[in-house]
N, CA, C, O and the ligand as a Tripos MOL2 file, in Angstrom:
@<TRIPOS>MOLECULE
protein
  237   235    60     0     0
PROTEIN
NO_CHARGES

@<TRIPOS>ATOM
      1 N          23.1520  -47.6750    9.1830 N.3       1 MET1
      2 CA         22.3040  -47.4490   10.3520 C.3       1 MET1
      3 C          22.1250  -45.8310   10.3750 C.2       1 MET1
      4 O          23.0350  -45.0100   10.2550 O.2       1 MET1
      5 N          20.6790  -45.5540   10.5640 N.am      2 ASP2
      6 CA         20.2360  -44.2850   10.5510 C.3       2 ASP2
      7 C          19.7940  -43.9880   12.0370 C.2       2 ASP2
      8 O          19.5010  -44.8290   12.8860 O.2       2 ASP2
      9 N          19.8090  -42.5060   12.1850 N.am      3 ASN3
     10 CA         19.3960  -41.9060   13.4550 C.3       3 ASN3
     11 C          17.9540  -41.2920   13.1650 C.2       3 ASN3
     12 O          17.7510  -40.6570   12.1310 O.2       3 ASN3
     13 N          17.0810  -41.4810   14.0030 N.am      4 TYR4
     14 CA         15.6190  -40.8340   13.8080 C.3       4 TYR4
     15 C          15.4510  -39.7350   14.9230 C.2       4 TYR4
     16 O          15.7730  -39.9760   16.0860 O.2       4 TYR4
     17 N          14.9790  -38.6220   14.5630 N.am      5 ILE5
     18 CA         14.8980  -37.7910   15.6610 C.3       5 ILE5
     19 C          13.4280  -37.1920   16.0220 C.2       5 ILE5
     20 O          12.6780  -36.7170   15.1690 O.2       5 ILE5
     21 N          13.1510  -37.2720   17.2820 N.am      6 CYS6
     22 CA         11.7320  -36.9650   17.8760 C.3       6 CYS6
     23 C          11.7110  -35.3250   17.9360 C.2       6 CYS6
     24 O          12.7100  -34.6290   18.1220 O.2       6 CYS6
     25 N          10.2740  -34.8130   17.7280 N.am      7 PRO7
     26 CA         10.3770  -33.3010   18.1050 C.3       7 PRO7
     27 C          10.9080  -32.9440   19.4480 C.2       7 PRO7
     28 O          11.1950  -31.7690   19.6770 O.2       7 PRO7
     29 N          11.0590  -33.8560   20.3480 N.am      8 CYS8
     30 CA         11.4120  -33.3910   21.6160 C.3       8 CYS8
     31 C          13.0010  -33.3830   21.7270 C.2       8 CYS8
     32 O          13.5500  -32.9040   22.7190 O.2       8 CYS8
     33 N          13.6750  -33.9000   20.7270 N.am      9 GLY9
     34 CA         14.9420  -34.0240   20.6710 C.3       9 GLY9
     35 C          15.7830  -35.4400   20.9340 C.2       9 GLY9
     36 O          16.9850  -35.6090   20.7300 O.2       9 GLY9
     37 N          14.9010  -36.3310   21.4010 N.am     10 TYR10
     38 CA         15.1660  -37.6590   21.5470 C.3      10 TYR10
     39 C          15.6010  -38.2020   20.2330 C.2      10 TYR10
     40 O          14.9090  -38.0370   19.2280 O.2      10 TYR10
     41 N          16.8570  -38.9170   20.2140 N.am     11 VAL11
     42 CA         17.3630  -39.4360   19.1070 C.3      11 VAL11
     43 C          17.1790  -40.8790   19.0640 C.2      11 VAL11
     44 O          17.7400  -41.4350   20.0080 O.2      11 VAL11
     45 N          16.4710  -41.7860   18.1370 N.am     12 TYR12
     46 CA         16.6240  -43.0140   18.2490 C.3      12 TYR12
     47 C          17.6270  -43.4710   17.1580 C.2      12 TYR12
     48 O          17.5640  -43.1580   15.9690 O.2      12 TYR12
     49 N          18.6340  -44.3200   17.7900 N.am     13 SER13
     50 CA         19.7930  -44.9000   16.9720 C.3      13 SER13
     51 C          19.4720  -46.1590   16.6110 C.2      13 SER13
     52 O          19.2290  -46.9950   17.4810 O.2      13 SER13
     53 N          19.4320  -46.4400   15.4090 N.am     14 GLU14
     54 CA         19.3590  -48.1030   14.9680 C.3      14 GLU14
     55 C          20.3930  -48.8220   15.5050 C.2      14 GLU14
     56 O          20.1900  -49.9560   15.9380 O.2      14 GLU14
     57 N          21.6750  -48.2180   15.5410 N.am     15 GLU15
     58 CA         22.7670  -48.9610   15.8930 C.3      15 GLU15
     59 C          22.6510  -49.1970   17.6000 C.2      15 GLU15
     60 O          23.0650  -50.2430   18.1000 O.2      15 GLU15
     61 N          22.1060  -48.2230   18.3400 N.am     16 ARG16
     62 CA         21.9760  -48.5220   19.6700 C.3      16 ARG16
     63 C          20.7750  -49.3300   20.0470 C.2      16 ARG16
     64 O          20.8780  -50.1630   20.9480 O.2      16 ARG16
     65 N          19.5960  -49.1340   19.3930 N.am     17 GLY17
     66 CA         18.2910  -49.5010   19.6360 C.3      17 GLY17
     67 C          17.7600  -48.7860   21.1060 C.2      17 GLY17
     68 O          18.2120  -47.7220   21.5280 O.2      17 GLY17
     69 N          16.9580  -49.4040   21.6270 N.am     18 CYS18
     70 CA         16.3520  -48.5380   22.8080 C.3      18 CYS18
     71 C          16.2690  -49.9120   23.8270 C.2      18 CYS18
     72 O          15.2920  -50.6480   23.6850 O.2      18 CYS18
     73 N          17.1560  -50.2050   24.7100 N.am     19 PRO19
     74 CA         17.0760  -51.3480   25.4940 C.3      19 PRO19
     75 C          16.0830  -51.2520   26.7330 C.2      19 PRO19
     76 O          15.4650  -52.1740   27.2650 O.2      19 PRO19
     77 N          16.0890  -49.8780   27.0640 N.am     20 SER20
     78 CA         15.1020  -49.4400   28.0180 C.3      20 SER20
     79 C          13.6400  -49.9160   27.7130 C.2      20 SER20
     80 O          12.7980  -50.2430   28.5490 O.2      20 SER20
     81 N          13.5140  -49.8930   26.4600 N.am     21 MET21
     82 CA         11.9100  -50.2010   26.0590 C.3      21 MET21
     83 C          11.8910  -51.7390   25.0830 C.2      21 MET21
     84 O          11.0320  -52.1290   24.2930 O.2      21 MET21
     85 N          13.1580  -52.3710   25.4920 N.am     22 GLY22
     86 CA         12.9530  -53.7520   24.9020 C.3      22 GLY22
     87 C          13.1690  -53.7240   23.4850 C.2      22 GLY22
     88 O          12.6990  -54.6460   22.8170 O.2      22 GLY22
     89 N          13.8450  -52.7530   22.8980 N.am     23 ILE23
     90 CA         14.4770  -52.6380   21.4570 C.3      23 ILE23
     91 C          15.7820  -53.0400   21.5030 C.2      23 ILE23
     92 O          16.6310  -52.4350   22.1580 O.2      23 ILE23
     93 N          16.0350  -54.1580   20.7610 N.am     24 ALA24
     94 CA         17.4980  -54.6120   20.5070 C.3      24 ALA24
     95 C          18.3210  -53.8890   19.7690 C.2      24 ALA24
     96 O          17.7480  -53.2700   18.8730 O.2      24 ALA24
     97 N          19.6310  -53.7310   19.8420 N.am     25 ALA25
     98 CA         20.5260  -52.9660   19.2630 C.3      25 ALA25
     99 C          20.6070  -53.3740   17.7480 C.2      25 ALA25
    100 O          20.7460  -54.5750   17.5150 O.2      25 ALA25
    101 N          20.5360  -52.5120   16.7150 N.am     26 GLY26
    102 CA         20.6310  -52.8230   15.5200 C.3      26 GLY26
    103 C          19.1090  -53.0420   15.0110 C.2      26 GLY26
    104 O          19.0060  -53.6270   13.9320 O.2      26 GLY26
    105 N          17.8690  -52.6280   15.6820 N.am     27 THR27
    106 CA         16.6800  -52.6720   15.0280 C.3      27 THR27
    107 C          16.4140  -51.6470   14.2620 C.2      27 THR27
    108 O          16.5760  -50.5180   14.7230 O.2      27 THR27
    109 N          15.9230  -51.8410   12.8570 N.am     28 LYS28
    110 CA         15.6550  -50.8030   12.1070 C.3      28 LYS28
    111 C          14.4800  -49.8350   12.4070 C.2      28 LYS28
    112 O          13.4630  -50.3860   12.8280 O.2      28 LYS28
    113 N          14.4480  -48.5900   12.2730 N.am     29 PHE29
    114 CA         13.3670  -47.6430   12.7190 C.3      29 PHE29
    115 C          12.0210  -48.4020   12.2130 C.2      29 PHE29
    116 O          11.0810  -48.6720   12.9600 O.2      29 PHE29
    117 N          12.0730  -48.6810   10.9250 N.am     30 GLU30
    118 CA         10.9610  -49.2240   10.3350 C.3      30 GLU30
    119 C          10.5330  -50.5980   10.8110 C.2      30 GLU30
    120 O           9.4270  -51.0330   10.4880 O.2      30 GLU30
    121 N          11.3750  -51.3060   11.5730 N.am     31 ASP31
    122 CA         10.8870  -52.6190   11.9950 C.3      31 ASP31
    123 C          10.5030  -52.3090   13.4710 C.2      31 ASP31
    124 O          10.2130  -53.3070   14.1300 O.2      31 ASP31
    125 N          10.4440  -51.0490   14.1440 N.am     32 LEU32
    126 CA          9.9750  -50.9550   15.3590 C.3      32 LEU32
    127 C           8.4590  -51.2130   15.4330 C.2      32 LEU32
    128 O           7.8070  -50.9200   14.4310 O.2      32 LEU32
    129 N           7.8220  -51.7240   16.4950 N.am     33 PRO33
    130 CA          6.5040  -52.0260   16.5430 C.3      33 PRO33
    131 C           5.6140  -50.6920   16.1670 C.2      33 PRO33
    132 O           6.2590  -49.6450   16.2390 O.2      33 PRO33
    133 N           4.5480  -50.5940   15.8650 N.am     34 ASP34
    134 CA          3.7040  -49.4150   15.3930 C.3      34 ASP34
    135 C           3.2480  -48.7860   16.5820 C.2      34 ASP34
    136 O           2.8140  -47.6350   16.5370 O.2      34 ASP34
    137 N           3.3130  -49.5310   17.8100 N.am     35 ASP35
    138 CA          2.7240  -48.9050   19.1190 C.3      35 ASP35
    139 C           3.9880  -48.5980   19.9660 C.2      35 ASP35
    140 O           3.8860  -48.3980   21.1760 O.2      35 ASP35
    141 N           5.2620  -48.5590   19.2760 N.am     36 TRP36
    142 CA          6.3220  -47.9330   19.9880 C.3      36 TRP36
    143 C           6.3210  -46.3990   20.0530 C.2      36 TRP36
    144 O           6.1050  -45.7680   19.0180 O.2      36 TRP36
    145 N           6.5350  -45.8130   21.1260 N.am     37 VAL37
    146 CA          6.4990  -44.4640   21.2980 C.3      37 VAL37
    147 C           7.9020  -43.9560   21.8920 C.2      37 VAL37
    148 O           8.7020  -44.7480   22.3890 O.2      37 VAL37
    149 N           8.1390  -42.5870   21.8030 N.am     38 CYS38
    150 CA          9.4250  -42.0210   22.1950 C.3      38 CYS38
    151 C           9.3390  -42.1170   23.7310 C.2      38 CYS38
    152 O           8.4320  -41.6410   24.4140 O.2      38 CYS38
    153 N          10.4290  -42.8090   24.1850 N.am     39 PRO39
    154 CA         10.6080  -43.1180   25.6500 C.3      39 PRO39
    155 C          10.7580  -41.6690   26.4670 C.2      39 PRO39
    156 O          10.7210  -41.6040   27.6960 O.2      39 PRO39
    157 N          10.8940  -40.7750   25.7830 N.am     40 VAL40
    158 CA         11.0720  -39.3550   26.4390 C.3      40 VAL40
    159 C           9.5570  -38.7900   26.5330 C.2      40 VAL40
    160 O           9.0780  -38.6660   27.6600 O.2      40 VAL40
    161 N           8.8790  -38.4860   25.5450 N.am     41 CYS41
    162 CA          7.7190  -37.8450   25.5380 C.3      41 CYS41
    163 C           6.4940  -38.4730   25.1290 C.2      41 CYS41
    164 O           5.4360  -37.8710   25.3120 O.2      41 CYS41
    165 N           6.5070  -39.6100   24.5980 N.am     42 GLY42
    166 CA          5.4130  -40.7000   24.3720 C.3      42 GLY42
    167 C           4.8240  -40.2480   23.0280 C.2      42 GLY42
    168 O           3.6680  -40.6280   22.8400 O.2      42 GLY42
    169 N           5.3360  -39.5770   22.1380 N.am     43 LEU43
    170 CA          4.9430  -39.3480   20.7660 C.3      43 LEU43
    171 C           5.0940  -40.7340   20.0280 C.2      43 LEU43
    172 O           5.9600  -41.5180   20.4160 O.2      43 LEU43
    173 N           4.1890  -41.0820   18.8700 N.am     44 THR44
    174 CA          4.4970  -42.0520   18.2150 C.3      44 THR44
    175 C           5.3810  -42.1980   17.3020 C.2      44 THR44
    176 O           5.8830  -41.0850   17.1470 O.2      44 THR44
    177 N           5.9260  -43.0370   16.5100 N.am     45 LYS45
    178 CA          6.8510  -43.1270   15.3210 C.3      45 LYS45
    179 C           6.6330  -42.0650   14.3500 C.2      45 LYS45
    180 O           7.6140  -41.4760   13.8960 O.2      45 LYS45
    181 N           5.3730  -41.7320   13.9560 N.am     46 ASP46
    182 CA          4.8000  -40.8250   12.9550 C.3      46 ASP46
    183 C           5.4550  -39.7070   12.9920 C.2      46 ASP46
    184 O           5.8290  -39.1250   11.9730 O.2      46 ASP46
    185 N           5.6850  -39.2450   14.3220 N.am     47 ASN47
    186 CA          6.3470  -37.6840   14.5170 C.3      47 ASN47
    187 C           7.9380  -37.8830   14.5350 C.2      47 ASN47
    188 O           8.7000  -37.0240   14.9800 O.2      47 ASN47
    189 N           8.2740  -38.8710   14.1070 N.am     48 PHE48
    190 CA         10.0040  -38.7910   14.1970 C.3      48 PHE48
    191 C          10.2820  -38.5240   12.6720 C.2      48 PHE48
    192 O           9.5730  -38.9660   11.7680 O.2      48 PHE48
    193 N          11.3990  -37.7480   12.4970 N.am     49 GLY49
    194 CA         11.9980  -37.4440   11.1630 C.3      49 GLY49
    195 C          13.3990  -38.0190   11.1550 C.2      49 GLY49
    196 O          14.0440  -38.0660   12.2030 O.2      49 GLY49
    197 N          13.9010  -38.4650    9.9830 N.am     50 SER50
    198 CA         15.0910  -38.6600    9.8580 C.3      50 SER50
    199 C          16.0670  -37.7930   10.1490 C.2      50 SER50
    200 O          15.6890  -36.6340    9.9770 O.2      50 SER50
    201 N          17.2970  -37.9010   10.5630 N.am     51 ARG51
    202 CA         18.3340  -36.9320   10.8010 C.3      51 ARG51
    203 C          18.3490  -35.7810    9.6200 C.2      51 ARG51
    204 O          18.1860  -34.5820    9.8470 O.2      51 ARG51
    205 N          18.5520  -36.2990    8.4510 N.am     52 ASN52
    206 CA         18.7480  -35.6480    7.2580 C.3      52 ASN52
    207 C          17.5610  -34.5840    6.9920 C.2      52 ASN52
    208 O          17.7010  -33.4430    6.5510 O.2      52 ASN52
    209 N          16.3470  -35.2310    7.3670 N.am     53 GLU53
    210 CA         15.2130  -34.2480    6.9180 C.3      53 GLU53
    211 C          15.1880  -33.3420    7.9920 C.2      53 GLU53
    212 O          14.9370  -32.1920    7.6320 O.2      53 GLU53
    213 N          15.4000  -33.5230    9.3970 N.am     54 VAL54
    214 CA         15.4130  -32.4330   10.2980 C.3      54 VAL54
    215 C          16.3520  -31.4880    9.9290 C.2      54 VAL54
    216 O          16.0210  -30.3030    9.9470 O.2      54 VAL54
    217 N          17.7370  -31.8910    9.5190 N.am     55 ILE55
    218 CA         18.6590  -30.8790    9.2570 C.3      55 ILE55
    219 C          18.2000  -30.1270    7.9570 C.2      55 ILE55
    220 O          18.3760  -28.9090    7.9650 O.2      55 ILE55
    221 N          17.6940  -30.6330    6.9580 N.am     56 ASN56
    222 CA         17.2410  -30.0140    5.7750 C.3      56 ASN56
    223 C          16.0030  -28.8920    6.2790 C.2      56 ASN56
    224 O          15.8950  -27.7410    5.8550 O.2      56 ASN56
    225 N          15.3410  -29.3850    7.0340 N.am     57 ALA57
    226 CA         14.1300  -28.5400    7.4310 C.3      57 ALA57
    227 C          14.6470  -27.2010    8.2690 C.2      57 ALA57
    228 O          13.9610  -26.1890    8.4110 O.2      57 ALA57
    229 N          15.8850  -27.3750    8.7560 N.am     58 ALA58
    230 CA         16.3330  -26.4810    9.8080 C.3      58 ALA58
    231 C          16.8450  -25.3480    9.0400 C.2      58 ALA58
    232 O          16.8940  -24.2090    9.5030 O.2      58 ALA58
    233 N          17.2680  -25.6990    7.7390 N.am     59 LYS59
    234 CA         17.9290  -24.6080    6.9110 C.3      59 LYS59
    235 C          16.8650  -23.5210    6.4600 C.2      59 LYS59
    236 O          17.2170  -22.5570    5.7800 O.2      59 LYS59
    237 ZN         10.1620  -37.5110   22.1510 Zn       60 ZN60
@<TRIPOS>BOND
     1     1     2 1
     2     2     3 1
     3     3     4 2
     4     3     5 am
     5     5     6 1
     6     6     7 1
     7     7     8 2
     8     7     9 am
     9     9    10 1
    10    10    11 1
    11    11    12 2
    12    11    13 am
    13    13    14 1
    14    14    15 1
    15    15    16 2
    16    15    17 am
    17    17    18 1
    18    18    19 1
    19    19    20 2
    20    19    21 am
    21    21    22 1
    22    22    23 1
    23    23    24 2
    24    23    25 am
    25    25    26 1
    26    26    27 1
    27    27    28 2
    28    27    29 am
    29    29    30 1
    30    30    31 1
    31    31    32 2
    32    31    33 am
    33    33    34 1
    34    34    35 1
    35    35    36 2
    36    35    37 am
    37    37    38 1
    38    38    39 1
    39    39    40 2
    40    39    41 am
    41    41    42 1
    42    42    43 1
    43    43    44 2
    44    43    45 am
    45    45    46 1
    46    46    47 1
    47    47    48 2
    48    47    49 am
    49    49    50 1
    50    50    51 1
    51    51    52 2
    52    51    53 am
    53    53    54 1
    54    54    55 1
    55    55    56 2
    56    55    57 am
    57    57    58 1
    58    58    59 1
    59    59    60 2
    60    59    61 am
    61    61    62 1
    62    62    63 1
    63    63    64 2
    64    63    65 am
    65    65    66 1
    66    66    67 1
    67    67    68 2
    68    67    69 am
    69    69    70 1
    70    70    71 1
    71    71    72 2
    72    71    73 am
    73    73    74 1
    74    74    75 1
    75    75    76 2
    76    75    77 am
    77    77    78 1
    78    78    79 1
    79    79    80 2
    80    79    81 am
    81    81    82 1
    82    82    83 1
    83    83    84 2
    84    83    85 am
    85    85    86 1
    86    86    87 1
    87    87    88 2
    88    87    89 am
    89    89    90 1
    90    90    91 1
    91    91    92 2
    92    91    93 am
    93    93    94 1
    94    94    95 1
    95    95    96 2
    96    95    97 am
    97    97    98 1
    98    98    99 1
    99    99   100 2
   100    99   101 am
   101   101   102 1
   102   102   103 1
   103   103   104 2
   104   103   105 am
   105   105   106 1
   106   106   107 1
   107   107   108 2
   108   107   109 am
   109   109   110 1
   110   110   111 1
   111   111   112 2
   112   111   113 am
   113   113   114 1
   114   114   115 1
   115   115   116 2
   116   115   117 am
   117   117   118 1
   118   118   119 1
   119   119   120 2
   120   119   121 am
   121   121   122 1
   122   122   123 1
   123   123   124 2
   124   123   125 am
   125   125   126 1
   126   126   127 1
   127   127   128 2
   128   127   129 am
   129   129   130 1
   130   130   131 1
   131   131   132 2
   132   131   133 am
   133   133   134 1
   134   134   135 1
   135   135   136 2
   136   135   137 am
   137   137   138 1
   138   138   139 1
   139   139   140 2
   140   139   141 am
   141   141   142 1
   142   142   143 1
   143   143   144 2
   144   143   145 am
   145   145   146 1
   146   146   147 1
   147   147   148 2
   148   147   149 am
   149   149   150 1
   150   150   151 1
   151   151   152 2
   152   151   153 am
   153   153   154 1
   154   154   155 1
   155   155   156 2
   156   155   157 am
   157   157   158 1
   158   158   159 1
   159   159   160 2
   160   159   161 am
   161   161   162 1
   162   162   163 1
   163   163   164 2
   164   163   165 am
   165   165   166 1
   166   166   167 1
   167   167   168 2
   168   167   169 am
   169   169   170 1
   170   170   171 1
   171   171   172 2
   172   171   173 am
   173   173   174 1
   174   174   175 1
   175   175   176 2
   176   175   177 am
   177   177   178 1
   178   178   179 1
   179   179   180 2
   180   179   181 am
   181   181   182 1
   182   182   183 1
   183   183   184 2
   184   183   185 am
   185   185   186 1
   186   186   187 1
   187   187   188 2
   188   187   189 am
   189   189   190 1
   190   190   191 1
   191   191   192 2
   192   191   193 am
   193   193   194 1
   194   194   195 1
   195   195   196 2
   196   195   197 am
   197   197   198 1
   198   198   199 1
   199   199   200 2
   200   199   201 am
   201   201   202 1
   202   202   203 1
   203   203   204 2
   204   203   205 am
   205   205   206 1
   206   206   207 1
   207   207   208 2
   208   207   209 am
   209   209   210 1
   210   210   211 1
   211   211   212 2
   212   211   213 am
   213   213   214 1
   214   214   215 1
   215   215   216 2
   216   215   217 am
   217   217   218 1
   218   218   219 1
   219   219   220 2
   220   219   221 am
   221   221   222 1
   222   222   223 1
   223   223   224 2
   224   223   225 am
   225   225   226 1
   226   226   227 1
   227   227   228 2
   228   227   229 am
   229   229   230 1
   230   230   231 1
   231   231   232 2
   232   231   233 am
   233   233   234 1
   234   234   235 1
   235   235   236 2
@<TRIPOS>SUBSTRUCTURE
     1 MET1         2 RESIDUE 1 A MET
     2 ASP2         6 RESIDUE 1 A ASP
     3 ASN3        10 RESIDUE 1 A ASN
     4 TYR4        14 RESIDUE 1 A TYR
     5 ILE5        18 RESIDUE 1 A ILE
     6 CYS6        22 RESIDUE 1 A CYS
     7 PRO7        26 RESIDUE 1 A PRO
     8 CYS8        30 RESIDUE 1 A CYS
     9 GLY9        34 RESIDUE 1 A GLY
    10 TYR10       38 RESIDUE 1 A TYR
    11 VAL11       42 RESIDUE 1 A VAL
    12 TYR12       46 RESIDUE 1 A TYR
    13 SER13       50 RESIDUE 1 A SER
    14 GLU14       54 RESIDUE 1 A GLU
    15 GLU15       58 RESIDUE 1 A GLU
    16 ARG16       62 RESIDUE 1 A ARG
    17 GLY17       66 RESIDUE 1 A GLY
    18 CYS18       70 RESIDUE 1 A CYS
    19 PRO19       74 RESIDUE 1 A PRO
    20 SER20       78 RESIDUE 1 A SER
    21 MET21       82 RESIDUE 1 A MET
    22 GLY22       86 RESIDUE 1 A GLY
    23 ILE23       90 RESIDUE 1 A ILE
    24 ALA24       94 RESIDUE 1 A ALA
    25 ALA25       98 RESIDUE 1 A ALA
    26 GLY26      102 RESIDUE 1 A GLY
    27 THR27      106 RESIDUE 1 A THR
    28 LYS28      110 RESIDUE 1 A LYS
    29 PHE29      114 RESIDUE 1 A PHE
    30 GLU30      118 RESIDUE 1 A GLU
    31 ASP31      122 RESIDUE 1 A ASP
    32 LEU32      126 RESIDUE 1 A LEU
    33 PRO33      130 RESIDUE 1 A PRO
    34 ASP34      134 RESIDUE 1 A ASP
    35 ASP35      138 RESIDUE 1 A ASP
    36 TRP36      142 RESIDUE 1 A TRP
    37 VAL37      146 RESIDUE 1 A VAL
    38 CYS38      150 RESIDUE 1 A CYS
    39 PRO39      154 RESIDUE 1 A PRO
    40 VAL40      158 RESIDUE 1 A VAL
    41 CYS41      162 RESIDUE 1 A CYS
    42 GLY42      166 RESIDUE 1 A GLY
    43 LEU43      170 RESIDUE 1 A LEU
    44 THR44      174 RESIDUE 1 A THR
    45 LYS45      178 RESIDUE 1 A LYS
    46 ASP46      182 RESIDUE 1 A ASP
    47 ASN47      186 RESIDUE 1 A ASN
    48 PHE48      190 RESIDUE 1 A PHE
    49 GLY49      194 RESIDUE 1 A GLY
    50 SER50      198 RESIDUE 1 A SER
    51 ARG51      202 RESIDUE 1 A ARG
    52 ASN52      206 RESIDUE 1 A ASN
    53 GLU53      210 RESIDUE 1 A GLU
    54 VAL54      214 RESIDUE 1 A VAL
    55 ILE55      218 RESIDUE 1 A ILE
    56 ASN56      222 RESIDUE 1 A ASN
    57 ALA57      226 RESIDUE 1 A ALA
    58 ALA58      230 RESIDUE 1 A ALA
    59 LYS59      234 RESIDUE 1 A LYS
    60 ZN60       237 GROUP 0 **** ****
């Protein structure tokens, strides 16, 4: 299970899902609907990065 990070700092956890937006726990990031957006800032999935990518980019 991976985590994906929005530029705003919100983390989507595949393990937790996003119950407040109707996403069940265990939903893979790639299986999120294309119209799913960050619950905090409203950016689309395209703007999210995997945690490893974000960590590497910060180096
Ligand atoms: Zn966001």
